[in-house]
C-alpha positions as CSV (number, residue, x, y, z in Angstrom):
1,M,25.2,6.9,-20.9
2,P,23.0,9.2,-18.3
3,E,24.2,9.3,-14.7
4,A,22.8,7.7,-11.6
5,M,20.2,9.4,-9.6
6,Q,22.4,11.0,-6.7
7,F,21.3,10.5,-2.9
8,P,20.2,14.9,-2.2
9,S,23.7,16.6,-0.7
10,W,21.6,19.3,1.1
11,L,19.2,16.7,3.3
12,K,21.6,16.1,6.7
13,P,20.1,13.6,9.0
14,E,20.6,16.7,11.7
15,I,18.7,19.5,11.8
16,I,20.6,21.7,13.2
17,P,24.6,20.3,12.6
18,G,26.1,20.2,16.1
19,L,22.9,19.4,18.0
20,P,21.2,16.0,18.6
21,L,17.9,17.0,17.1
22,R,17.4,14.5,14.4
23,W,15.1,14.5,11.0
24,Y,14.4,10.8,12.2
25,G,12.8,11.9,15.7
26,L,11.1,14.7,14.5
27,M,9.3,12.8,12.0
28,Y,8.0,10.2,14.6
29,V,6.8,12.9,16.3
30,V,4.7,14.3,13.3
31,A,3.5,10.8,12.6
32,F,2.0,10.6,16.1
33,A,0.4,13.8,15.8
34,V,-1.1,13.2,12.4
35,S,-2.3,10.2,13.5
36,W,-3.6,12.0,16.9
37,F,-5.3,14.4,14.9
38,L,-6.7,12.1,12.3
39,F,-7.8,9.4,15.0
40,R,-10.0,12.1,16.8
41,Y,-11.4,13.9,13.9
42,E,-12.8,10.0,12.8
43,S,-13.7,9.3,16.9
44,K,-15.9,12.2,16.5
45,R,-17.2,11.6,13.7
46,R,-18.6,7.8,14.7
47,G,-19.6,9.5,17.5
48,A,-17.8,7.2,19.8
49,P,-17.8,6.4,23.5
50,W,-14.8,6.9,24.6
51,T,-14.0,10.7,26.0
52,V,-10.7,12.5,25.5
53,E,-9.3,11.0,28.6
54,D,-9.3,7.4,27.1
55,S,-8.1,8.7,23.5
56,E,-5.0,9.7,25.7
57,G,-4.5,6.8,27.7
58,W,-5.1,4.6,24.9
59,F,-2.1,6.5,22.7
60,F,-0.1,6.5,25.3
61,W,0.2,3.3,25.9
62,A,0.0,2.5,22.6
63,I,3.5,4.6,22.0
64,V,5.2,2.8,25.0
65,G,4.6,-0.4,23.7
66,L,5.3,0.5,20.1
67,L,8.9,2.0,21.2
68,V,9.6,-0.6,23.7
69,G,8.8,-3.4,20.8
70,A,10.7,-1.8,17.7
71,R,13.6,-1.3,19.9
72,I,13.3,-4.8,21.3
73,F,12.7,-6.6,17.9
74,G,15.3,-3.7,16.3
75,T,18.2,-4.8,18.8
76,L,17.5,-8.6,19.1
77,V,15.9,-10.0,16.2
78,Y,17.7,-7.7,13.5
79,D,21.3,-7.0,15.2
80,P,23.1,-11.0,14.2
81,S,26.1,-10.3,16.0
82,G,24.6,-10.8,19.1
83,Y,25.7,-7.4,20.4
84,Y,22.9,-6.7,22.2
85,R,21.7,-10.1,23.5
86,S,24.9,-10.0,26.0
87,R,24.7,-6.0,26.6
88,P,20.5,-6.2,27.5
89,W,21.1,-3.0,29.0
90,L,22.4,-1.1,26.1
91,I,19.1,-1.8,24.5
92,F,17.1,1.5,25.8
93,W,20.6,3.4,26.4
94,P,20.2,6.7,23.6
95,F,24.2,6.9,23.8
96,D,27.2,5.6,22.2
97,E,30.4,4.5,23.6
98,G,31.5,8.5,23.7
99,M,28.2,9.3,25.1
100,R,27.9,11.2,22.5
101,F,24.1,11.5,22.3
102,T,22.6,8.8,18.9
103,G,19.1,8.0,20.4
104,F,17.1,5.2,19.4
105,Q,18.2,3.7,15.5
106,G,17.4,0.7,14.1
107,M,13.7,0.3,15.1
108,S,11.6,-2.7,13.9
109,Y,8.1,-2.3,12.5
110,H,7.2,-5.2,12.8
111,G,7.9,-5.0,16.3
112,G,6.4,-1.5,16.9
113,F,3.3,-3.3,15.6
114,F,3.1,-6.2,18.4
115,G,4.3,-4.3,21.1
116,L,1.3,-1.5,20.3
117,I,-0.9,-4.7,19.9
118,A,0.2,-5.9,23.5
119,A,0.2,-2.8,25.5
120,T,-3.2,-1.7,24.3
121,L,-4.7,-4.9,24.9
122,V,-3.8,-4.5,28.7
123,Y,-5.1,-1.3,28.6
124,C,-8.4,-1.8,26.9
125,A,-8.8,-5.1,29.3
126,V,-8.3,-2.4,32.5
127,R,-10.6,0.7,31.2
128,K,-12.7,-2.1,29.7
129,R,-13.3,-0.4,26.7
130,S,-13.6,-2.7,23.1
131,W,-9.7,-2.9,21.7
132,L,-11.2,-3.6,18.2
133,A,-13.6,-0.9,18.2
134,I,-11.0,1.2,18.9
135,A,-8.2,-0.3,16.6
136,D,-10.6,0.0,13.7
137,V,-9.9,3.7,14.1
138,I,-6.5,3.5,14.7
139,A,-6.1,1.3,12.0
140,V,-7.6,3.9,9.4
141,S,-5.6,6.8,10.7
142,A,-2.3,5.9,11.3
143,P,-0.8,4.7,7.8
144,L,-0.6,8.4,6.7
145,G,1.8,8.8,9.9
146,Y,3.8,5.7,8.8
147,T,4.7,7.8,5.8
148,F,6.5,10.5,8.2
149,G,8.3,7.3,9.8
150,R,9.8,5.9,6.0
151,L,10.8,9.5,5.3
152,G,12.6,9.9,8.3
153,N,14.6,6.5,7.1
154,F,15.2,8.8,3.8
155,I,16.5,11.4,5.3
156,N,18.9,9.3,7.6
157,G,20.1,7.3,3.9
158,E,19.2,4.2,5.9
159,L,17.2,0.5,5.1
160,W,18.2,1.2,1.3
161,G,17.2,-1.2,-1.4
162,K,18.9,-3.6,-3.9
163,V,21.3,-2.5,-6.5
164,T,19.4,-2.2,-9.5
165,S,20.5,-0.5,-13.0
166,S,16.8,1.0,-13.3
167,P,16.5,5.2,-13.9
168,I,14.9,5.4,-10.3
169,G,18.0,4.1,-8.4
170,M,19.6,6.5,-6.5
171,I,23.6,6.0,-5.1
172,F,23.4,6.5,-1.7
173,P,26.6,8.2,-0.6
174,T,25.7,6.5,3.5
175,V,26.9,2.6,2.1
176,P,30.0,1.1,3.9
177,E,32.7,-0.1,2.6
178,S,30.8,-3.5,3.0
179,G,28.4,-2.7,0.7
180,R,30.4,-1.5,-2.0
181,F,31.9,-3.9,-4.8
182,K,34.9,-4.6,-6.4
183,A,35.5,-2.3,-9.4
184,S,37.0,-5.7,-11.3
185,L,34.0,-7.9,-11.2
186,P,32.1,-8.2,-14.8
187,W,28.8,-7.1,-13.5
188,V,30.2,-4.0,-11.6
189,Q,31.6,-2.9,-14.6
190,E,28.4,-3.4,-16.2
191,A,26.5,-1.9,-13.8
192,A,28.7,1.1,-13.6
193,T,28.4,1.9,-17.0
194,K,24.6,1.8,-16.9
195,A,24.8,4.2,-14.5
196,G,27.0,6.6,-15.9
197,I,29.8,5.5,-13.4
198,R,33.5,5.8,-14.3
199,L,36.0,3.6,-12.7
200,S,39.2,5.3,-12.8
201,S,41.0,1.8,-11.1
202,M,39.9,-1.6,-11.0
203,N,40.9,-1.6,-7.6
204,D,38.0,1.0,-6.7
205,L,35.3,0.0,-4.5
206,V,31.9,1.0,-6.5
207,N,28.9,2.5,-4.8
208,L,26.4,1.0,-7.3
209,P,22.6,2.9,-7.3
210,R,20.0,1.5,-5.2
211,H,16.4,1.1,-5.0
212,P,15.1,3.8,-2.5
213,S,13.0,1.4,-0.9
214,Q,12.6,3.6,1.8
215,L,10.5,6.3,-0.5
216,Y,8.6,3.0,-1.8
217,E,7.3,2.3,1.4
218,A,6.3,5.8,2.2
219,F,4.5,5.8,-1.4
220,F,2.4,1.8,-0.8
221,E,2.4,1.0,2.9
222,G,2.0,4.6,3.8
223,L,0.1,6.5,1.5
224,A,-1.6,4.5,-0.8
225,L,-2.6,2.1,2.3
226,W,-3.9,5.2,4.0
227,L,-6.2,6.2,0.9
228,V,-7.2,3.2,0.3
229,L,-8.7,3.1,4.2
230,W,-10.0,6.4,4.6
231,I,-11.6,6.9,1.3
232,F,-13.2,3.0,0.8
233,V,-13.3,1.1,4.0
234,R,-13.9,4.0,7.0
235,K,-17.8,4.4,6.3
236,R,-18.0,0.5,4.8
237,E,-17.4,-1.2,7.7
238,S,-19.7,-4.2,8.1
239,F,-17.9,-5.1,11.5
240,R,-15.8,-4.7,14.6
241,G,-12.1,-5.9,13.1
242,F,-13.3,-5.1,9.4
243,A,-10.7,-2.3,8.9
244,T,-8.5,-3.7,11.4
245,G,-8.0,-7.0,9.4
246,L,-7.8,-5.3,6.2
247,Y,-4.8,-3.0,7.8
248,A,-2.5,-6.2,8.6
249,I,-3.4,-7.5,5.1
250,G,-2.6,-4.2,2.9
251,Y,0.3,-3.5,5.2
252,G,1.6,-7.1,5.1
253,A,0.7,-7.6,1.8
254,A,3.0,-4.4,0.4
255,R,5.6,-4.8,2.9
256,F,6.0,-8.3,1.4
257,V,6.5,-7.2,-2.0
258,I,9.0,-4.2,-1.1
259,E,10.9,-6.6,0.7
260,Y,11.6,-8.1,-2.7
261,F,13.4,-4.7,-3.6
262,R,14.8,-3.9,-0.3
263,E,18.2,-5.3,0.9
264,P,17.9,-7.3,4.4
265,D,19.8,-5.6,7.2
266,Q,23.4,-6.8,7.2
267,G,24.4,-10.1,8.5
268,M,20.9,-11.2,8.0
269,G,20.6,-12.6,4.5
270,Y,17.5,-14.9,3.8
271,I,15.8,-16.9,6.3
272,L,14.2,-19.4,3.2
273,G,14.9,-20.2,-0.3
274,D,18.5,-20.1,-1.4
275,R,20.5,-18.9,1.8
276,S,23.7,-18.0,-0.5
277,A,22.3,-16.1,-2.8
278,P,23.4,-12.5,-2.8
279,T,21.4,-10.3,-0.9
280,Y,22.4,-7.4,-2.4
281,L,20.4,-8.5,-5.9
282,V,16.9,-9.2,-6.9
283,T,17.8,-13.2,-7.5
284,S,14.5,-15.2,-6.8
285,V,11.1,-14.6,-5.8
286,F,11.2,-17.9,-3.5
287,N,14.2,-16.0,-1.3
288,F,12.1,-14.4,1.8
289,S,14.0,-12.2,4.5
290,T,12.8,-12.3,8.2
291,G,10.4,-9.1,7.4
292,Q,8.4,-11.0,4.5
293,A,8.4,-13.7,7.3
294,F,6.4,-10.8,10.0
295,S,4.6,-9.3,6.9
296,M,3.1,-12.8,6.0
297,A,2.1,-13.2,10.1
298,M,0.2,-10.2,9.7
299,I,-1.7,-11.2,5.9
300,V,-2.6,-14.5,8.2
301,G,-3.4,-12.6,11.0
302,G,-5.7,-9.9,9.1
303,A,-7.3,-12.9,7.4
304,I,-7.8,-14.8,10.4
305,L,-9.7,-11.4,12.3
306,L,-11.8,-10.8,9.3
307,F,-12.8,-14.6,8.9
308,F,-14.1,-14.8,12.5
309,G,-15.4,-11.2,12.5
310,S,-17.6,-11.7,9.8
311,R,-19.1,-14.7,11.4
312,A,-19.1,-12.9,15.2
313,K,-23.2,-12.3,16.2
314,G,-24.2,-9.6,17.9
315,M,-21.3,-7.0,17.1
316,A,-21.7,-3.4,16.4
317,T,-21.3,-2.1,12.9
318,V,-18.8,0.3,14.1
319,Q,-19.0,1.6,17.4
320,P,-19.2,-0.5,21.0
321,D,-22.3,0.0,23.2
322,R,-23.5,3.0,23.5
323,K,-22.6,4.9,27.0
324,P,-24.6,8.2,28.4
325,H,-21.9,10.6,27.8
326,D,-22.3,9.7,24.2
327,G,-24.2,12.6,22.7
328,M,-25.5,11.2,20.0
329,A,-26.5,7.8,21.6
330,Q,-28.0,10.1,24.5
331,K,-30.2,12.0,22.4
332,T,-31.6,8.3,20.8
333,A,-32.1,6.8,24.2
334,S,-34.2,10.0,25.3
335,R,-35.9,10.1,22.4
336,D,-36.9,6.2,22.6
337,A,-37.4,6.7,26.1
338,A,-40.1,9.1,25.2
339,K,-41.7,7.3,22.8
340,R,-42.3,4.1,25.3
341,D,-43.5,6.7,27.8
342,A,-46.2,8.1,25.6
343,Q,-47.3,4.8,24.5
344,A,-47.5,3.7,28.3
345,A,-49.8,6.7,28.8
346,A,-51.9,6.0,26.4
347,H,-52.3,2.4,26.8
348,R,-53.2,3.6,31.1
349,S,-55.6,6.2,29.7
350,A,-57.7,3.7,27.7
351,A,-57.5,1.0,30.4
352,S,-59.2,3.7,32.7
353,V,-61.6,4.8,30.1
354,A,-63.0,1.1,29.4
355,R,-63.2,0.4,33.3
356,R,-65.0,3.8,34.1
357,L,-67.5,2.2,30.9
358,R,-67.7,-1.0,32.4
359,K,-69.0,0.5,36.1
360,K,-71.8,2.4,34.0
361,I,-72.8,-0.3,31.9
362,K,-73.3,-2.4,35.2
């Protein structure tokens, strides 16, 4: 039997061994940089009225909201042990008990998504900007950046998928003993045989191949979703919120399906369906994880936004009301004003001629 794919041995979480610089953190920086570049490019293409200062402020608070929301959800929602609930001051403490720098691991996408929305809604309310107009631009820009975040998860060897005998299954050396299986179990022996794993003892704990769900997410929730939005949506928006709604539906649907192949966080289990079912195997489509519940909320929210947005009247296609510092709008306004002035002058001239003719006739 062919051996299962091994996780690349040359991939390490640390960029430079011995230094607190990790690929995961770098991937976040790359994700923000890519999203910022695409956001500015699309803003210029649309002739959007917000200034660079507005964009920088929006991005700053978006990042703050994203990190805060992701960390709070990751520590309070996805930590069934209650460790952080009893020690909330450690939520934003990037060191372990030995004072070794660990960074902020255990970030939740859905928490980051909701945190970003909350922070930017407040920012736009203060700055009197259209949240939907800016959100539509970020919706077609950010998914490509998200790809790098999931690649960071893969490099860390975390968020692996469920056990599989598929040829694309991969053995992750980072799976702890609690995620390995006794060789004495018949199904484990069968799975090990299919994966080309030799069992030396029935007392062994076997590390079986898993779905590389991080790569599934990087491709479908990141690259593929970005291509669809960037190529087919960004130039065809019909109302504000169109791209934002489609992004929420697209991401939610992709994540919902991939969750079937991704093992829930340790200790989480299923929140709907057969809660006693093993989380390390694909058993039933009616067993739903916490991630699927949040993804369904995104789908419903996106659908509501599209429903009401399509019926809203008097909304611009993609841009909010133009401001004087918008170059394209200023030129258009100048042309319209000049046309109105010329028409008014012609009207006054015609009226003057008419008055002189009436005087002569008298």
